[in-house]
N, C-alpha and C positions, 0 to 999 in steps of 0.2 A: 504494500500500500504506500501511497505517497500523496502529497498535496495538503493544502490547508484551506479551511473556510470557517466563517463565523456566522451565526444567525442572531439577530437582535429583534426582540419584540415579544409577541404574545405567547402565553402559556395558559392552558385551561385543563380541566378534566372533563371529558365527554361522558355525560351521565346517561346510560342506557336505561330508560325508565321501565321498560318491560322486563328486562333481565336483572334489574336491581344491582348493577355493577357500574363502575366508572373506569375510564382508561385515560392515561396521560395523553395530552394532545396540544393543539394550537399550531398554527401554520409554521411559525418560526421553530418551535420544538420539533415538529414532525420532519421538517426539512433537514435540520441539524442531525437528528438521529439517523435518518435514511442516508444522508451523505456519508456518515461514518460507516454504516453497514455496507454501502456500495463501494467503498474503497478509499475514502479520504482518511489519511492517517491522523491528522490533527484537526479536531472539530471543537468549537467553543460556542457557548450560548450566553447572551446577556438578556435578562428579562426581569420583570417585577413579580416576585412570588408573594402569595398570601402567607398567613402565619397559622395555617390549620393543618390537619392531617393530610388533606389532599395535596397541599404543597410539599409535604414531606415525602409523599409517594412519588410525586413528580421528580423531586430531586433524587430519590433512590433509583428511579428508572433511568434517569440521565447518567447516574454513576455506573449502573450496570452496562450502559452502552458506551462508556468511556468518552462522554461529552463533558467538557469542562464548563463550569458555570460559576466560578468563584467571584466574578465581577458583577453578578446579579444582585438585585436589591430585595429586601423583604418589607412588605407593607402590612401594617396591622389591619387586615381586612380578609374576608373569605376569598378563596380561590375562585376564579372564573369557572362556572359549572353549567354550561349549556345542556339543556335536555335533548335527548336523541331518541327517535323511534325508527325502527327498520321497517320499510314497506317493500316487500319483494326484493330484499337485499340492498335496497337503496336507502342511504341514511337521510333522515329528515330532521333538521333542527326545529325544536318546538319551544324556544325561549329559555329563559333562566333568570336568576337573580341579577339585579343591576347595581348592587352595592359592593361589588367585588374589587379586588386589587386591579383587575383589568379595566374597570370602569372609573375608578376614583383617583387614579394616579397615572402619570406619564413619566417615562424615563427621560432624564436630561443627561446627555453624555458629557462627561468631564474631559478636559484635555488628556488625562491619563487613560480614560476609556478609548479615546480616539487613537492614541498611540498604540494601545493594545489591539484595536481593530485593524490598524494599518499592517500589523504583522501577518494578518491572515490573507491579505490580497483580494479576497472577495467576501462581501457581506450580504446575506439575504435578509430581507424584511418584507413587510406587507402593509396593505391598507387596514389591517386589523390591529396594527401595532402602535398607532398614534405617534409615529416617528417622522412624519413628513418634514417638520421644521428642522430636523437634524440632517436631512439629506445633503444640503450644500456642503457641510463640513465633512460628512462621511465620504462623499464623492471625491473630495480632495485627497483622501487617504487610500482608497481602494475602489475596485469595481463594485457596483451595487446591483443586486438582483432584487426585483420587486414584484410581488404578487398583487395585482390589482383586483383579483376576483372579477366582479362584474362592474367595477367602477370605470366608466368610460366617458363621463361628462367632460367637456372640453376644458373647463376651468381646472379640474383636478389633474387632467393630463398635462396641462401647461405648468402646473405647480410641481409635478413629480418627474416627468419624462426627461427634462434636461440633465438630471443627475443619475440616470439609470442606464446601465449597460444591457441588462437582461430584463425584459418586461413580460410578464405572464398574465393572461386573461382567461376567464371562463366564458366561453361563447357559444354554448350549445343552442342558444336561442337566436343566434345572429345569422343573417343571410351572408352569402359570399360577398356581396357588394359592401355590406357593413364592415365585414372583416378587412377587406382590402382598404377601405377608407381609414379604418382604425390604424392599421399597420403604417400606412403612408403618413398619417398624422404624427404617430409616435416617432418615426424616423426623422421627420421634419423638425421635431423638437429636440432631437439629439440622441435618441435611444438606438443602439446598434442592433440588438436582436429582439424581435417581438414574436411572442408565441401565443396562439389561441387554441385552447383545448376545446373539443367539440363533442364530448360524450361519445356516443356510438359511431360518430363520423370520424373519429381519430383526432388529428390536430393539424394545424397549419402554422408554419414558422416563416419568418423573414429575417434574413441577415443582410443588412444594408441594401434591402430591396430585392434580393434573390429569394424566391419562395421555395419552401420545402413542405411536402405533405407526408404525414405518417399515419398509417392505419392503426386500429386497436389490435391488441393481442387477445384472442378469444380465451375466456376463462369462465368457469362456473363460479360466479361471484356470490359470496355470502354477506359481504358488507363492503360498501364503497367508501367508507370513512378513510380519509387520508390518501386516497388514490391520486388525487391531483397533486398533493404535496410530495408524494413519492415520485410522480412524474418529474416535478421540478427538481427534486434532489438527484434523480438519476441523470437528468440532462446536465445539471451543473457539475456533477461528479465527472462525467466523461469529458466535458469541456475543460475542466480544471486539469484533468490528466492528459489533455492534448488531442482528443478526438475531434473530427470534423462534425458538421451539423448532422449528416445522415446517420452516422454511427451513434452519435449522442441521442438522437431521437428514437432510434430502434431500442437502445438500452432503456431509455425513459419509458417507452410504452410497455416493455416487459416488466419493469419495476412497478408501474402502476397496476398492471394485471396481478402481479404476485400479492400486492397489498390487499386486493379484493378477496383473497383466500382465507383471511382470518378477521376476527373482530377487533375493532379499535384502530387508531392510527398506526401503532406499532406494537400492540400487545400490552401486557402487564395489567390484566383486569384486577380490580379491587372491589370488595363488597361496598355497596352504596348504603351507608348507615345514616341515621338521622343527624347525628352530630358531625359526620364527615371525618371522624378520627381514624387514623391508620390502625388496622387490626392485624397486620402482617402483609407480606408481599407475595405476588404470584408471578410466574415466569412470563416471558415474552410470548406473543402469539406467533 
């Protein structure tokens, strides 16, 4: 294994309401863990943890995966805990508490944090991480990967794209014309690589205007939680390790398919108790 990357931003526990268990997750955490699993030797994470048992389980899972998180913060608040229900293997978020560490605090990066991030060369973050105001300084230190999810409004793109090397979007609802226009807009704002995942239609990527199409890898899915994050991690891993676009996209599609074979973003189920306190730990999925 070789290479380095860091993720900065959200962490949550995904609470499967029908199964009465939760799993560690969040876009930044999922991408960090999967980059480590996919072959990046040195992976770190900076985020805002709560001060409850769910946060302890998150930290424990990151430790099992050899993801460093020593520069993270702790907030005296509950962990983010979105509710999840599975409908025919497809995960659906159904809300959650709004008084959590993810809702009431934002990370402010210190000069020491930025020096630390610079060592990793590439930093992944997302629209879920409330980190947009830090992007200008981050982009001076390293390449930035950003998951926009479905955020495509022009003002937001203009705010974020000038500082982003890799932009990822969820676009299963978009037409081909809308995708083309989005890619051209992001490139015009300064983003080098733009990718749109399309669900069962696969994905389309553009590197400085050259388009690439990637189909899905068929799999008997039991849970789509984290598949998009696994795709991002697989793509970034292969790019960090020197692959071209086509090889990186093939690897990413396989990584996303493999994640659909187990529950949770990357495993480690924990009983969902009323008080949310850790009662012991379970293995990865």
